[in-house]
C-alpha positions as CSV (number, residue, x, y, z in Angstrom):
1,M,151.1,89.7,108.6
2,N,151.8,89.2,104.9
3,Q,150.1,91.0,102.0
4,Q,147.9,88.1,101.0
5,R,146.6,87.8,104.6
6,M,146.0,91.6,104.7
7,E,144.0,91.4,101.5
8,T,141.9,88.5,102.9
9,L,141.0,90.7,105.9
10,D,140.2,93.7,103.7
11,A,138.0,91.6,101.3
12,D,135.7,90.5,104.1
13,P,134.2,93.4,106.0
14,S,132.5,91.0,108.4
15,I,135.9,90.1,109.9
16,I,136.8,92.2,113.0
17,T,140.2,91.6,114.4
18,V,141.0,92.2,118.1
19,Q,143.1,95.2,117.1
20,Q,140.2,96.7,115.2
21,H,137.8,96.0,118.0
22,I,140.1,97.6,120.6
23,L,140.5,100.7,118.5
24,A,136.8,100.9,118.0
25,E,136.2,100.6,121.7
26,Q,138.7,103.3,122.4
27,R,137.0,105.7,120.0
28,K,133.7,104.9,121.7
29,H,134.7,105.1,125.3
30,S,137.9,107.2,125.3
31,P,137.9,109.4,122.1
32,G,141.0,111.2,123.2
33,A,143.1,108.0,123.5
34,S,146.5,108.0,121.8
35,G,146.5,104.4,120.8
36,A,149.1,103.5,123.3
37,F,146.8,101.0,125.1
38,S,146.1,99.1,121.9
39,W,149.8,99.0,121.2
40,L,150.3,97.4,124.6
41,L,147.6,94.8,124.0
42,S,149.2,93.9,120.6
43,G,152.3,92.9,122.5
44,I,150.3,90.5,124.6
45,T,148.5,89.0,121.6
46,L,151.8,88.5,119.7
47,A,153.2,86.7,122.7
48,T,150.2,84.4,122.9
49,K,150.5,83.6,119.2
50,M,154.1,82.6,119.7
51,T,153.1,80.4,122.6
52,Q,150.2,78.9,120.7
53,A,152.5,77.9,117.9
54,Q,154.7,76.0,120.4
55,V,151.7,74.4,122.1
56,R,150.3,73.2,118.7
57,R,153.6,71.5,117.9
58,A,154.0,69.9,121.4
59,G,155.1,66.3,120.8
60,L,156.9,67.2,117.6
61,L,159.4,69.6,119.2
62,D,161.3,69.2,122.4
63,V,158.9,71.6,124.3
64,T,157.1,69.2,126.6
65,G,158.0,67.9,130.0
66,A,159.8,69.5,133.0
67,A,162.6,72.0,132.6
68,G,164.4,70.8,135.7
69,Q,163.9,74.0,137.5
70,I,161.6,75.1,140.4
71,N,159.9,78.5,140.2
72,V,159.1,80.9,143.1
73,Q,155.9,79.0,143.8
74,G,157.9,75.9,144.6
75,E,156.5,74.2,141.5
76,A,158.4,72.3,138.9
77,Q,158.7,74.5,135.8
78,Q,157.7,73.1,132.5
79,K,159.6,73.9,129.3
80,L,156.6,75.7,127.9
81,D,156.3,77.8,131.2
82,I,159.7,79.2,130.4
83,F,159.0,79.8,126.7
84,A,155.6,81.6,127.4
85,D,157.2,83.7,130.1
86,Q,160.1,84.8,127.9
87,A,157.7,85.5,125.0
88,L,155.6,87.9,127.1
89,I,158.7,89.6,128.6
90,H,160.2,90.0,125.1
91,C,157.0,91.3,123.5
92,L,156.2,93.7,126.3
93,G,159.8,94.8,126.5
94,F,159.3,96.4,123.1
95,R,156.3,98.4,124.3
96,Q,157.8,101.6,125.7
97,N,154.6,102.4,127.6
98,V,155.0,99.3,129.8
99,A,156.9,100.2,133.0
100,V,156.6,97.2,135.2
101,I,155.7,93.5,134.8
102,A,155.2,90.7,137.2
103,S,154.9,87.0,136.4
104,E,154.1,83.8,138.2
105,E,157.5,82.5,137.0
106,N,159.6,85.3,138.5
107,E,160.2,86.0,142.1
108,Q,160.4,89.8,141.8
109,A,158.5,92.3,139.7
110,I,160.6,93.8,136.9
111,M,160.8,97.5,136.0
112,F,162.1,98.1,132.5
113,D,165.2,100.3,132.6
114,G,164.5,104.0,132.1
115,R,160.7,103.7,132.0
116,S,159.7,105.0,135.4
117,G,158.8,108.3,133.7
118,Q,157.4,107.4,130.4
119,G,155.9,104.0,131.2
120,K,152.2,104.2,131.9
121,Y,151.2,100.6,132.5
122,V,151.8,97.7,134.8
123,V,151.2,94.2,133.4
124,V,150.9,91.0,135.5
125,F,150.4,87.6,134.1
126,D,150.5,83.8,134.5
127,P,152.2,82.9,131.2
128,L,151.0,79.3,131.0
129,D,148.2,78.2,133.5
130,G,147.8,74.4,133.7
131,S,151.1,73.7,132.0
132,S,151.4,70.3,133.5
133,N,148.5,69.3,131.3
134,I,150.5,69.8,128.1
135,D,152.0,66.4,128.1
136,V,148.5,64.8,128.0
137,N,147.1,67.2,125.4
138,V,144.7,69.0,127.8
139,S,143.8,72.7,127.3
140,V,146.0,75.3,129.0
141,G,146.0,79.1,129.0
142,T,147.5,82.5,129.7
143,T,145.9,85.1,132.1
144,F,146.8,88.7,132.3
145,S,145.9,91.9,134.0
146,I,146.7,95.6,133.1
147,L,146.9,98.4,135.6
148,A,148.0,102.0,135.5
149,M,151.4,102.9,136.8
150,P,150.8,104.8,140.1
151,E,151.5,108.5,139.5
152,D,153.0,109.1,143.0
153,L,155.4,106.2,142.9
154,P,159.0,107.4,143.6
155,A,161.5,106.7,140.7
156,D,163.6,104.5,143.0
157,A,160.7,102.5,144.5
158,D,160.5,98.7,144.5
159,P,158.7,97.7,141.3
160,A,156.4,95.5,143.5
161,A,154.9,98.7,144.9
162,A,153.4,99.4,141.4
163,V,152.0,95.9,141.2
164,L,150.3,95.8,144.6
165,Q,146.9,97.2,143.6
166,P,143.4,95.8,144.2
167,G,141.5,94.3,141.3
168,I,139.1,97.2,141.2
169,K,141.9,99.2,139.7
170,Q,142.4,97.0,136.7
171,L,142.2,98.8,133.4
172,A,141.9,95.5,131.4
173,A,142.1,91.8,131.9
174,G,142.0,88.8,129.8
175,Y,143.0,85.2,129.1
176,V,143.8,82.9,126.2
177,V,142.7,79.3,126.0
178,Y,145.0,77.0,123.9
179,G,142.6,74.2,123.1
180,S,140.8,72.8,120.1
181,S,140.9,76.4,119.0
182,T,142.8,79.3,120.4
183,I,140.5,81.9,122.0
184,L,141.3,85.3,123.5
185,V,138.7,86.7,125.9
186,Y,139.2,90.2,127.3
187,T,137.5,93.2,129.0
188,T,138.4,96.8,129.5
189,G,135.4,97.4,131.7
190,H,132.9,97.7,128.9
191,G,131.7,94.1,128.5
192,V,133.5,90.9,127.6
193,H,134.4,89.9,124.1
194,G,136.0,86.7,122.7
195,F,138.2,86.3,119.6
196,T,139.3,83.1,117.9
197,L,142.7,82.8,116.3
198,D,142.1,82.2,112.6
199,P,145.2,80.4,111.3
200,S,144.3,81.3,107.7
201,V,144.8,85.0,108.3
202,G,147.0,84.9,111.4
203,A,144.8,87.1,113.5
204,Y,142.4,86.9,116.4
205,V,138.9,87.6,114.9
206,L,135.7,88.5,116.8
207,S,133.7,85.3,117.5
208,H,131.9,85.9,120.8
209,E,130.6,89.5,121.1
210,N,129.4,90.8,124.5
211,I,129.6,87.5,126.4
212,R,127.1,87.1,129.2
213,M,127.4,84.4,131.8
214,P,124.1,82.6,132.3
215,E,122.6,83.4,135.7
216,A,122.1,79.7,136.3
217,G,124.2,76.9,134.9
218,K,124.3,73.1,134.9
219,Y,127.7,72.1,136.4
220,Y,130.0,72.7,139.3
221,S,133.8,72.5,139.0
222,S,136.2,71.7,141.8
223,N,139.1,69.3,142.5
224,D,137.3,66.9,144.8
225,G,140.4,64.9,145.2
226,Y,141.1,67.3,148.0
227,W,137.6,66.7,149.5
228,D,139.0,65.4,152.8
229,S,140.9,68.6,153.4
230,Y,138.1,71.0,152.4
231,P,136.5,73.1,155.2
232,Q,133.2,71.4,156.1
233,V,131.1,74.2,154.8
234,Y,132.4,73.6,151.3
235,C,131.7,69.9,151.5
236,D,128.2,70.6,152.7
237,F,127.6,73.1,149.8
238,I,129.0,70.8,147.2
239,S,127.0,67.9,148.6
240,D,123.8,70.0,148.3
241,L,124.7,70.8,144.7
242,R,125.1,67.2,143.9
243,R,121.9,66.0,145.4
244,G,119.7,68.8,143.8
245,A,119.1,71.0,146.8
246,Y,119.1,74.0,144.6
247,G,116.5,72.8,142.1
248,R,118.4,70.1,140.2
249,P,121.5,68.0,140.7
250,Y,124.7,69.6,139.4
251,P,127.2,67.1,137.8
252,Q,130.9,67.8,138.2
253,R,133.1,69.0,135.4
254,Y,136.8,69.6,136.2
255,I,139.7,70.0,133.8
256,G,142.5,71.1,136.2
257,S,143.4,74.3,134.3
258,L,141.8,77.5,135.7
259,V,141.5,79.1,132.3
260,A,139.8,76.1,130.7
261,D,137.5,75.5,133.7
262,F,136.5,79.2,133.9
263,H,136.0,79.5,130.1
264,R,133.4,76.7,130.3
265,T,131.8,78.4,133.3
266,L,131.7,81.8,131.5
267,L,129.9,80.3,128.5
268,T,127.6,77.8,130.2
269,G,127.2,79.1,133.7
270,G,127.6,77.2,137.0
271,I,130.2,77.6,139.6
272,F,134.0,77.0,140.0
273,L,135.4,76.5,143.4
274,Y,139.0,76.3,144.7
275,P,138.6,76.3,148.5
276,P,141.3,76.6,151.1
277,T,142.8,73.2,152.1
278,E,144.8,71.9,154.9
279,S,148.0,72.2,152.9
280,N,147.0,75.6,151.4
281,P,144.9,77.3,154.1
282,Q,145.3,80.7,152.3
283,G,144.1,79.1,149.0
284,K,146.3,78.1,146.0
285,L,145.4,80.4,143.2
286,R,147.3,83.6,142.9
287,L,145.4,86.8,143.6
288,L,147.0,89.2,141.2
289,Y,147.5,87.3,138.0
290,E,144.9,84.5,138.2
291,A,141.9,85.5,140.5
292,N,141.8,89.2,139.8
293,P,141.7,89.0,136.0
294,V,139.2,86.2,136.0
295,A,137.0,88.0,138.6
296,F,137.1,91.2,136.4
297,I,135.9,89.2,133.4
298,A,133.3,87.4,135.4
299,E,131.8,90.5,136.8
300,Q,131.7,92.3,133.5
301,A,129.8,89.2,132.1
302,G,127.2,89.3,134.9
303,G,128.9,86.8,137.2
304,V,130.3,87.0,140.8
305,A,133.7,86.2,142.2
306,S,134.6,85.8,145.9
307,D,137.3,84.4,148.2
308,G,134.5,82.9,150.3
309,T,133.8,85.9,152.4
310,R,134.4,89.0,150.3
311,R,134.6,90.3,146.7
312,I,137.9,89.2,145.1
313,M,138.6,92.6,143.5
314,E,138.4,94.5,146.7
315,I,141.2,92.6,148.4
316,E,144.2,94.8,149.1
317,P,147.3,92.7,148.0
318,E,150.3,92.5,150.3
319,Q,152.6,90.3,148.2
320,I,152.9,89.9,144.4
321,H,152.5,86.1,144.7
322,Q,149.7,86.2,147.3
323,R,147.3,83.3,147.2
324,T,143.6,83.2,147.7
325,P,140.6,80.8,147.9
326,F,138.6,81.4,144.7
327,I,134.9,80.9,144.0
328,V,133.4,82.3,140.8
329,G,130.2,81.6,138.9
330,G,126.7,82.8,137.9
331,K,124.5,84.8,140.2
332,T,122.2,81.9,141.1
333,E,125.0,79.6,142.2
334,M,126.9,82.3,143.9
335,A,123.9,83.4,145.9
336,A,123.4,79.8,147.0
337,F,127.1,79.7,148.0
338,D,126.8,82.9,150.0
339,Q,123.8,81.5,151.9
340,A,125.7,78.3,152.7
341,M,128.7,80.3,154.0
342,A,126.3,82.4,156.1
343,K,125.2,79.3,158.0
344,Q,128.6,78.3,159.2
């Protein structure tokens, strides 16, 4: 950040950057903290700024379209998938307190050389959720989750062993929406806060303090193009939402990017559903770097997240790319969903 931008921040005491907020939260909740955690988060925010700059110039630079490769998920990689993944790996690689990372775009978890002793943290992420939407100028995003490095993990252990932790062990989680504005939302277990990237100062500044998900919303969100392959209980529940069985009709709103769909649900309430389907009976969203961080944020904001039968964050993961059905929303809609599931 240049001197002029620093002076702009100093001149306006009402501006609170994400780094200032993280440090203030650390002093409040962990007064003995060394600052290592805020240093880690600064690596994530730097990578998202790099990605945001590329997203903003999509169409002007050769960064849109498929890269001609298939990732471990069996999905065609987009050029920006690769850029965002490399940006996060690069920025986290300079944070000596990060021992292990796992990404949607890489088959194996990665342990940075020589860090099994000094590295304190594990970071898992989806570098660019909804990247196929880039070509049509629809919002996309980044999701991330931070966990502690297990203390009893042998130095020669498979890095995946450090990653396979249930969501209840998350130290922090967040996402970034690259849309009409770029917004970072994160939690460390003490509420949910949102920061908008201010291009005039080059920093994420506090714009949504202590976000609370409304207990009842107006919309439901699901990809009803897969309706014919949904389990019948989901079809019945969505039909009830549509016809007003829970007090009023719920119109559908669906973007096709988890981050964007959940961001709307977080701010306005309602419910997001990604049920199991015939082609994906275990669900399609990834547990570790999509469902878990979103569930952590939802719960911290007063919402609920489930795989249809149990709390998302209590699931014991068995694979780093494990998939899951995912339902998340406000308390009113999630209570209605649980009642519907109990009738099957």
